[in-house]
C-alpha positions as CSV (number, residue, x, y, z in Angstrom):
1,M,75.3,158.3,153.8
2,R,79.1,158.5,153.1
3,Y,78.5,158.8,149.3
4,R,75.9,161.5,149.8
5,L,78.3,163.5,152.0
6,T,81.0,163.1,149.5
7,F,78.8,164.3,146.7
8,I,77.6,167.3,148.6
9,T,81.1,168.2,149.6
10,G,82.3,167.9,146.0
11,A,79.4,170.1,144.8
12,L,80.1,172.8,147.3
13,V,83.9,172.8,146.5
14,G,83.1,173.0,142.8
15,F,80.6,175.8,143.4
16,V,83.1,177.8,145.5
17,L,86.0,177.3,143.1
18,G,83.8,178.1,140.1
19,A,82.4,181.3,141.7
20,R,85.9,182.5,142.6
21,A,87.5,181.6,139.3
22,G,85.1,183.5,137.0
23,R,84.5,183.2,133.3
24,E,88.2,183.2,132.2
25,R,89.0,180.1,134.4
26,Y,85.8,178.4,133.1
27,E,86.9,178.9,129.5
28,Q,90.3,177.5,130.4
29,L,88.9,174.4,132.1
30,R,86.5,173.9,129.2
31,E,89.4,174.0,126.7
32,T,91.4,171.6,128.8
33,A,88.4,169.2,129.0
34,R,88.0,169.4,125.2
35,K,91.6,168.6,124.6
36,F,91.4,165.7,127.0
37,A,88.3,164.3,125.3
38,Q,90.1,164.6,121.9
39,N,93.1,162.7,123.1
40,P,93.4,159.5,121.0
41,A,94.4,157.4,124.1
42,V,91.3,158.6,125.9
43,R,89.0,158.0,122.9
44,N,90.4,154.5,122.5
45,T,89.9,153.7,126.1
46,A,86.3,155.1,126.0
47,E,85.5,153.0,122.9
48,S,87.0,149.9,124.5
49,A,84.8,150.5,127.6
50,V,81.7,150.9,125.4
51,Q,82.6,147.6,123.6
52,Q,83.1,145.8,126.9
53,G,79.8,147.2,128.2
54,R,77.9,146.0,125.1
55,T,79.5,142.5,125.4
56,A,78.6,142.3,129.1
57,A,75.0,143.5,128.3
58,G,74.6,140.8,125.6
59,K,75.8,138.1,128.0
60,A,73.5,139.4,130.8
61,K,70.6,139.4,128.4
62,E,71.2,135.8,127.4
63,T,71.7,134.7,131.0
64,V,68.5,136.4,132.1
65,T,66.5,135.1,129.2
66,A,67.8,131.6,129.8
67,K,66.8,131.7,133.5
68,V,63.5,133.6,133.2
69,G,62.5,132.9,129.7
70,D,60.1,130.1,130.4
71,R,58.3,132.0,133.2
72,M,57.7,135.2,131.1
73,P,54.3,136.1,129.8
74,D,53.9,135.0,126.1
75,A,53.5,138.6,124.8
76,L,56.8,139.6,126.4
77,A,58.6,136.4,125.3
78,G,57.4,137.0,121.7
79,R,58.8,140.6,121.8
80,I,62.2,139.3,123.0
81,R,62.4,136.6,120.3
82,A,61.5,139.2,117.7
83,S,64.2,141.6,119.0
84,R,66.8,138.9,118.7
85,N,66.0,138.4,115.1
86,G,66.0,142.2,114.5
87,N,62.2,142.1,113.7
88,T,60.7,144.3,116.4
89,P,57.0,144.7,115.8
90,D,55.8,148.2,115.3
91,S,53.7,149.4,118.2
92,D,53.5,152.1,120.7
93,W,54.2,149.7,123.6
94,G,56.5,151.4,126.1
95,T,56.5,154.8,124.4
96,S,54.8,158.0,125.2
97,N,52.8,159.6,122.4
98,T,52.1,162.8,124.1
């Protein structure tokens, strides 16, 4: 409940400030955000966070596969083995063709 209240409060404050500030302030904030995103230190930190996330995801994948791998259905286990080798079979499994 605390997080929901914090989110709603933040949304309301943002709405009120945005409504009062107008287009000029919006453009100023947008330019500041763009400069912040272009800052080399920010970009390096973001890239580092992405790398750490990928590393953690790889470790988690191996841990889960090691613990659950022998109890998975054969079809799913085959797909996981194929994805490790980079040979994912072509199929529409898990996609929406609408």
